[in-house]
N, C-alpha and C positions, 0 to 999 in steps of 0.2 A: 799442533793445533789445526783442526780442519776448518779453514776459514769459511767454507760453504755453509757451515752450521750457524753462522752468525749474521745478523744484520749489521752492516758496517755503514754508519751514517754520520756525517758531519755537516752541520749547517753553519753558514756564515751570516750573522745578523748585523745590520747597521743600526746602532742605537744613537739617540741624539747626544747623550752624555759621553758616549765612548763607543768604540768598535769592539766586537768580541766574537768568540766562537761559542756556539751552543750546540750540544748534542741533542739529537731527537730523543724525546723521552721514551720512545718505544725501542730504541736501539740497544743492543747488548754490548757492542763494541764501538767505540768512537776513536777516530784518529785525526790528529791535527799536527801542526808544526810551528816551531819558533825559530826564527832566523836572527841571530845575534850580530849586530853591526854597530859601528860608530856613526853618529849623526851630529849635525850642528844645529843648535836652536836658531829660530828666526830665519830659516832658509827654506826655500821651496824648490823642488827639483826642476820645475819649468820656469818659474818666475824669479828664481835666484833670491836675492835679498828682499826681505819684507820689513815693514814697520807698522806699529799699532796706531790706531786713531779711532776714538769713540767706540771702543770695543770691537773693532774690525781690523783686518790686515790689508795692506796695500803694497804694491810694488815699490821698490826703492827709488824708481825714477818718476813717481807720481808726485806732482807739485800741489795739486788741488784735490785731495782725497774726497771731499764732499761731493764732487762731480765725477768720480772715477768708479770703476768696477772693483769691488773688493775681491781679495784672494780667498778661496775656500780654506777653512781651517783644517780640513782633513789632511792636507799635504804638508802641514807645518807643525813642528814641535815648538810650541811657543814659550814654555817655561813662564817666567814673569814678564815676558815681552821686552827684555833688555836687548837693544838693537845689536851691539857687537857680537852677541851669541857666544856660546861655549860648546865644547865637545861633550856629548853624552853617549852612554852605551844603552841601546834599546833593543827590544824584541819587536820584530815586524814593523819597524819604522814608527813606533808609537811609544810615548812616555806619558803615563805608565803603559806597560805592555797590554795587549788585548785581554779583556776579561775572559776567562774560561769558565763556562757554565755547563755543568753535567748533572746527572741524576743518580741518586743513591744506588750503589751496587753495580754501576756500569764499569766495564773495563776501558781504561783510557790509555791510548798509545800516543806519545808526543815525541816527534823527531826534533831534536835540538841541534841546530847546525851553527858552528862557531865560524863566523866570517870576520872576526876581529884580527887584524894583522899582527898584533903584538901581545895578545893576552890569551890565557886559558879561561875556561868558564865551567861551572856546573850550575844546575838549577835545583833549588830545594823547594819542596812542596810543603809549605809551612803549616803545621797543624795536623797533617795527615799522618796516621799512625804507621802506615806501611806494614801492616800485619802480613807476614809471610814474604815480604819483598823488601827487606832492609837495605839491600844494595840499590834501591831506587830512591833513597832519601836525599841524594844530591849534595853530599858534603865531600869536597876533595880531600883525599888522603885519610878519610874516615870510612866512607862507604863506597867510594869509587875513585878512580884516577881522574884527574882533570881532563876536560875535553880540549884537545889542542886545536890551534888555528887550522881551519880547513876540515876538521873532523865533524862527524855527526854521531850523537849518542841518542839511542831510542829509549825513552822512559816508558815503562809498561806496568800498570798497577790497577787495582780495584779502588774505586773512589768511595770512601765511607769515613765517618758518618756524615749526615747532613750538616750544613752550616756554612759559615763564612770563613774562608781561608785565603791564602795568597801564595804566590810563587815569587822567588827572587834569586838572584845570583848569590852564591855562597863563596865567592872568591874575592878576597881583598875588599876594596871599597866600591865594587861594581854595583852593589845594590843601590846605594845612595846616588850613584852616577847615572841612574835611570833604569836599571834592569830589574823591574818588578811589575807585578800585576795582580789583580784580584782573581780568586779561584773560588767558585761558588758551587756547592753541592746541594741541589734542591731535592725535595720530595716530589714524586710525580704528580701528586694531587694539589700542589701549591698553585693558588690562583691569584693571590694578592700581588698587585703590580709592585715592582722593585726599582730602586735606584742604587747605584754603586758610587761610593765616595772614597777615593784614595787620597789621603792627606800626607804632606811631608814638608819639611823645611827645604830651602833651596839657596844656593849661592851661585849667582850668575857670573862670577869672576873666575872661579877655579874649581877644580875637582876635589873630591874628598881625599884622594891620595896625598895631595899637598898639605891639607889640613892635618892629616894623621902625622906626617913628619913634623909639622910645626908644633903639634901637641907635645911631641917627644923632645924637641930641641928648643923651641921658643917661637912665639908669635909676636912679630914686631910691626909697627906702623909708624912712619916718620921717626925712626930710630928709637921708638919708645915701646916697651912691652905692652901688649894689649891685655886689658883686664878681662876676666871671665864675666859672664852674665850670671845672674842669680835667680833662684826660684822664690816663691812667696815666703818660704820658711827659712830663707838664707842659704839654702843649698846651692852648690856650684853646678854650672854646666861646663863641660870641657870645651876647649877652644876650637869648636866647629862653628864658625861664625856664619850667620845667615844674612842674605840680602832681602829675602822674601819667604813666603810660604805658598804652597800650591794645593789646589783641589783638582784632582784628575788631570794633573800636569799643567794646569793653567792658574795664573795669578797675576798680581800687579806689583810693580816696584814702587815702594813708598820711601823716598829718600829721607824723609823725616818721620820717624815713627810716632811723633806726637801730633801730626796733622793728617788730613785726609788727601793730601796732594799725592798724585800717582801718575802713571804713564798711560792709562786708559787701554791696557792690553785686554784681549778677549778673556771672557770668563766662562766657566761651565754653567750650563742651563739645566734645571730640573723641571720638567713640565708636569703639571698636576691638573686634575679635573675637580671642580668643586664637589664636595660630598664624598669623595673617595678616600680610602685609607691606603697609605703607602708604607712599604718597608724600605728603610735605608740600611745598607750594609757598608760599614765604615772600616777602613783599614789604615793604620798608621805605618807607612813604609819608610819613614824617615830615619836618618842616621842617629839622632839623639833626642830631639825635643818632644816632650809630651804636648798634646794639642787639646785645647778645650773647644768643644763643638756645641753650637746652638743655632736656632732658626728664629728669626724675629717673629713675634706674635704667635708662636706655635710651641706648645709643650711637647717634650719628647718622652715617649713611653718606651723605656729601655726593656728589652726582653731576652737578650742573649749576649754572651761574650765567648769568643774563641770557639764558636760552633755549638755551645751548650746553652740551653734555655734556662732562665731563672724567672722567679715570680716577678711580674712586671712592676716597674718603678717609674713614676712620673717625675721628671726633673726638668729644671730650666736648661741644664747642660751636663756634659760629662767630660772627663779627661781620658784620653786614650794615649797610651805609651807606645813607643816603637815596638812593632811585632804584634800588638794586640789588635783584636777586632771587636766591634760592638754592633749589634742590630738594634734599631729603634723604629717605632712607628709614629707617624703623624696622621692626623685627620685634616683634610683640606676643607676647613669650615670657616675660613676667614673671608672677608670681602675679596672679590676678584681683583687681584693686583699682583705686583711683584714684591718679593720679600727677600731680604738678605739671608743667605746661609753663611754662617761665620765659623772660621777656625782660627785660633790664635795660640801661639806658644804660651807656656805659663811663666815666661821670663817676666820679672817684676822690677820696675813698674811699667816698662815699655815693651810689650810683646810684639813679635812679628806676626803678621796677620794675612789671611787670604779670605776671599769672598767668592761665593757662587750665587746664582739667582734662582729662587723658587718662583716659577712663573705659572700663574693660574691661566687656564684656558680662557681666552677672551680678553686678557690683560694686554696692554700696549707693549711696545718695544722699549719704552723708557726704562732706565735703571731704577731700582727701588729707592725710596726715600725713608724707609723704615728705620727704627732704632732698636737697639738691644733693650731687653726688659730692665727696668730700674728696680733694684731690690730695696725693700723698705722694712722697717721693724714689724709692720703688720702683714707684709707680703714678701717673706724671705725667699731667697733662691736656694734650691738644692742642687749640688754638684756631686755626681756619682764618680767613684774611683779616684778620689784625691790621694796623692802621694804624701800627704801631710794631714794633720788633724783639723787645722783651722785656717780660714781666711781671716785677714785683719778685721777687728770687731766692727769697724764702721762700714764694712761692705755689706752687712746683713746677709751673709751667704753661709750656708751650712754644708759640711762635707759628709759623705757617706763612703766608708771604706768598702773594698770589694768583699771582704769576709762577712759583711753585714747583709749581703744578699743571700737568698736561699734558692736552691734548685727548684725548677718547676715540677720535676718528677718526685714522687713520693716513694719510688721503689728503686732508687739508686744510691744506697748508703755507701759511706766510705768502707773500704775493705778492712777487716779486722782479723787478727790471727785466730785460728780455730784449733781445737785439740791440743796437741803438744807444741804447736808452733809458737814462736816468740816474735815480737815486733822487732824489726831491724831498724835502728835509728842512726842517722848520720847528720853531723853538723857541717855545713859548707858555708864558708865566709867569702863573699865576693867583695873585694875591696882593693885598696892600694897600700898595703903595709910596707914599711921600710924606714930607714934612717937617713942614708945618703941618697938613695934613689927609691922610687915608689912604683914598682911595676904593677900592671893589671894582673890579678891573680885570684886563685881560689885556694884558700888555706895556705897562702904563701907560695903556691906553685904556679909559676907563670907558664902557660901552655905553649908547647912547641909541637907542631904537627909532625906525625911520623913521615918517613920518606916513602912510604908505601900505602896502599889502601888497607887500613887497619882491619876492616871487617873481612876482607877476602884474602889478605896475605898476613895473617896474624903472627906467623913464626918469623917474619922478617922485621918486626918492630925492634929497633935498637935504641929507642929514646925513652925507655921506661923511667919512671920516677924511682924505681927500686935501686937504680944505680947512682942516684943523686943524693946529695946531703941536704935533705929536706927535714923540717922539724918545727917545733912549737914557735921558736923565735928566729927562724931561719927563712931564707928565700932561696928558691931553686927554679930551674928551667927544665921542663920535661913534658912528656905526653901523659898528663895526669888522668888516671882512670880509676873507676870505682866498680869492682865486680859485684854483681848481684846474682844470687841463686834463683833458679826458676821457681816461680809462684810464691816467693817470699813476699810478705807484706812489709813494705819499706816506707818509713817516715823520714822525710828530709826536712831538716830545719835550716832554712836558707837565711843567711845573716848578711848584714852590712854594718860591721862594727869594728872596733879597734882604732888604731892610729891612722888607718887608711880610709876613713869615712869622709863624708862631705858631699858625695855625689849619689844620687839614687840610681838603681840598676833594675831595668826590666829583664828578668831571667826567663829564658825559653828552654824547655826540655823537648828534644826531638823524640818521636816514637810514642809519646804518651799524652793523654789529657789527664792531669792529676786532680785530686780532690783538695780543695782549699779548706783546711780545718780551722785555722786561726791566723790572725795577723797581729803582731805587736809593734806599735809605733813608738817613736821617741817621745820624750816630754817636750811640749811646746808652750810658749807663752800665749795665754788665751786672748790677750789684747792685741799683741803685735803679730802673732802667729809664728814667731821665730823659734828656732831650735834651741833647747836648753840642755838636754842631756840624753844619752842613749837609753833605750829600754832596759830596766833593771832585771828583767827575767833571765838574761844571759850572763854567764860567767865566762869571760874571754880566756882566763887562765894565762894571761900574758898580754903584752901591748899589741902584738900582731893579730891576736884572736884566731890563730891557726888551729887551736885545739880547744874549741869552745864546748861548753856543756850548760846545763840548766843551773841557775844560781841556787835553786832549791833542789837538793838531791832527791827529794821524794817525788819529783816530777819524772824521774827516769823510770824505764820499764813500763811505758804506756800509761803513765799516770798524770799527764799534763792536764790541768784543769781548763775548762772552757772550750774544749775541742767540739766542733760541730760535726758529729759522726753520722747523724740521721739524715740530714738534708743539705749536705754541703754543695756548693757550686763547684764547677769544674773548669779548668783552664789549661793552656799549654804555655802561656806567657804571663808573668805576674810581676808587679812592681815591688821592689824591696827598698823602702826609703832609707836614707841615711840614719843610722842608729836604730834601725828596726829589724824585724824578722818576719818570716811566714812559715807556717807548718803545713806541709803538703804531704800527700800519701798516694802511693800507687801499689798495685799488685804486679809484681815483676813477671808478667806473663807474655812479654813480647820479645822473643829472642832476637838479639842484634847488638850492634854498637851504636849508641845514641849520644849525640853531642848535647851538652848542656852549657849555656853561655849567656853572658850579658848581651842584650840586643842593641846596645849602643855600639855602633860600628867601630868607633875609635877604641873602645875598651876591649871588644872582642879581638880586633886586629892586634892589640898589644898583649893578648894572652889571657883575658878573663874568661876562660872556658875550661872544660874538662869533658870526658866522655864516660858513659855508663856502659860497661860490658855485661850485657844482660844474658843470662842463661848460656854461658860459654859451653860448647859441646853440642848445643842444640841449634846453632845458627844455620839457617837453611843455606844450602850451597848456591852460589851464583849461577846464572845461566851459562850454557856452554859458550866458550869464546869470550868470556867477560875480560875486559882489559886488565893487564897488570902493569905496574910501574915500580921503579926503584932507582936508586942512585947508581952511578957507574964510576968506579968499580963497586960492586956490592959484596961485602964480606960474606954475607950469608950464601949468596949464589956462587961465590968463589969456593967456599967450603963444600957446597954441594957438588960443584963441578969436580973438585979434587977427589971427593969420596966416591964419585961415580967413575973414576978412572978417565976423566975427561969427557964422559958422555952424559950430558944433562938429561937425556931421555930415559935413562935406566933408573931403577929403584936404588935409593941411597941407603947406606947403613944407618942404624939408629943413631941419631944425634940428639944430645941433651941440650935443651934451650930453656933459659929462664924467661918466662913471660910475666906480665903484670898480674896474672891470676894465680898461677901455681906453676910448679916445675912439671913439665910434660915430656914424654918421649915422642919424637917425631919420626915417622916412617916415610912420609911422602912430602913432596915439595910444597903442596898446597894445604896440608894439614888435614886432609880427608882420606888418609891411607886405609884405615880400617873399613871405612865405608866402601872404598873401591875393592878391598879384599872380599868382603861379603857379597858384593855385587858379582864379582868374578866367580865365587863359589856357586851362586844361584844360576849364573849363565852356564857353567859347566854341568850342573845338575840337569838343566833343561836339555842341553845337547845330548847327555847320556840317555835320557828318556826317549828323545827322538831317534837315537841310534838303535835302541832296543826295539822300538816300534817298527823301524825299517827292516831290521833283521827278521822279525816275525812275519812281516809282509812278504819278504823274499822267500821265506820257507813255504808260505802258502802258495806263492806263484810257482815255485818248483813243483809242488804237489799237483797243481792244476795242469802244468805242462806235461807231466808224466801221464796223467789221465787222458790228455788230448792225444798224445802219441799212440797210446793203447787203442783209443777209439778210432783213430785214423786208420790203423791197420785193419780193424774189424769192418769198418763201413766202406772202405775203398771208394771215397769220393762223396759219400752221403753227408749231409750237413751234420756237423759235430756240435752237440749241445754245449759241451765244455768250451769250445772255441767261441761260440756265440756269447756265452757268459763272459769270457775273458775279453 
């Protein structure tokens, strides 16, 4: 790459609601960096310990804060303001990490440096398709090796399409421990002012790693098992217990969820001017809980989810699940004052909550006194993206499922098979099947990561499900993969059924934005909103639902009724409620290895994931010097070493290896031997052509020299024309 051909520009912008990096819209290439470190909440590098008072921070040794100088918020990770503080993992000393704002089509280079003393890390760019750069997707042991302590890994990719995305750690529980941030791809002509809203649940006492272990073994308090919390429909939330919720890393601790008593910690401010329209980009980076978002006295006009626009819908609020993003607009047309921006979990009846402040220009510094809208029989409230069908009857609140939305574009239909092509359909059940134990799984396969980078070291995978005893009423542990042929039209029926239901799952597919054709919810009680029975469209063919199909056989073969093929919405993360399903569709045209998993961190860490091996044989080769990783000793490398006579640098004999796609013959250590062979042939051809040209040139020079000798004898010192030419 000739760097002189490009404008390389990075701007650092300080914004009131957060700090961020924004590329100049005229730049072709932008470069920035993320430094990953441990930090402690409620600590300042210079002032050490701080505490909250009336929405501000003060030094630990200040006795009368009303007459003292406040500590700037920029140097403190506040969380919910809980004074003892806890360890968090952050990028660039910020939680959430700095927003990264770029423009469609730019090339972005990000140097990620791991300064964690005891952890590896990778960064996933959630929602970006990574066309042509699958090794930049940021999943350890799937698309790359983890970044070790002290190392730097440079991510380098083209940013597209426009929309609201985010980045986060994809190692263990690091995402919910603080390593996440917004990632926005704008169009160059965008002029509407924007605000970013990153929401999450938070526990100020402990890290997510401890909760993950307690989910598996048992969660106790005062020698008593702790009960799970529940959703409106009676569904469970896994034992990732919250103390609070946060908006842009700030919130308050409410010791009693039924009162408004709190610790007066600082909150996020959103400044607006009367008469203007504002876009809010919302990201749920949390470990588990769906969040309901609203703004007092303001209707929300929802326009996009996961980067794709849909026909606008005006709502009182919407629910956003972990991994999802939503864009909405508000018009600042209320009296100049301060208004509460609310987010709360859908735990029922006592949600955890966080607030921010919508501050009109000219309003005072006092906190809002506004209230949430009261829904009535004549003025009902609409909530978009419910993971259930009803709210209780007395709440006068209506639900809209995501598949009831329609794409803003009229020229983006779902892909359909053409000619002699046939639709490829797969049923994938994300659940907890079992009898004595109930592992997180997909079709009964509890995922175990390969010991190598699956995309770049495919022949070294030795954890395939082919070697395990998996089946309809069985459980197994392996690297579960689904091979897809290039350009196939693939319909995935994502389920949450069988004996392992009871929890909703937000499912995220890397590498794609899929078309949402249909969603089938469970049967609920219209009065109480409680779950009654799973959706009858699915035949589980067993208690575990590992081998599901349509209850009506006539639905097979691309005959499912009620599919929205003309104007479907698109997403990369979608909620699958307990007892329900979603029908999504893609055209398998993005070669690579793409993870698909539940975005509830506890469930993913326990194995509710798999990967799609898309267009094997067409995967683009990684950059030169791309890191490799493996166990030691490595059976594969020992075999290669032996077959090379102890020389790992020489070509090995043909070795037959069984992969998860098919049986192949391997000639090279990295799986790209034939490509190297043809490159070698091409190079030899070029060398031969150059050699022939050189010989012809030498023959011409010999002829010229002979003419010069003859001329020199005849002229005896007179200028020789042949020499001059030579």
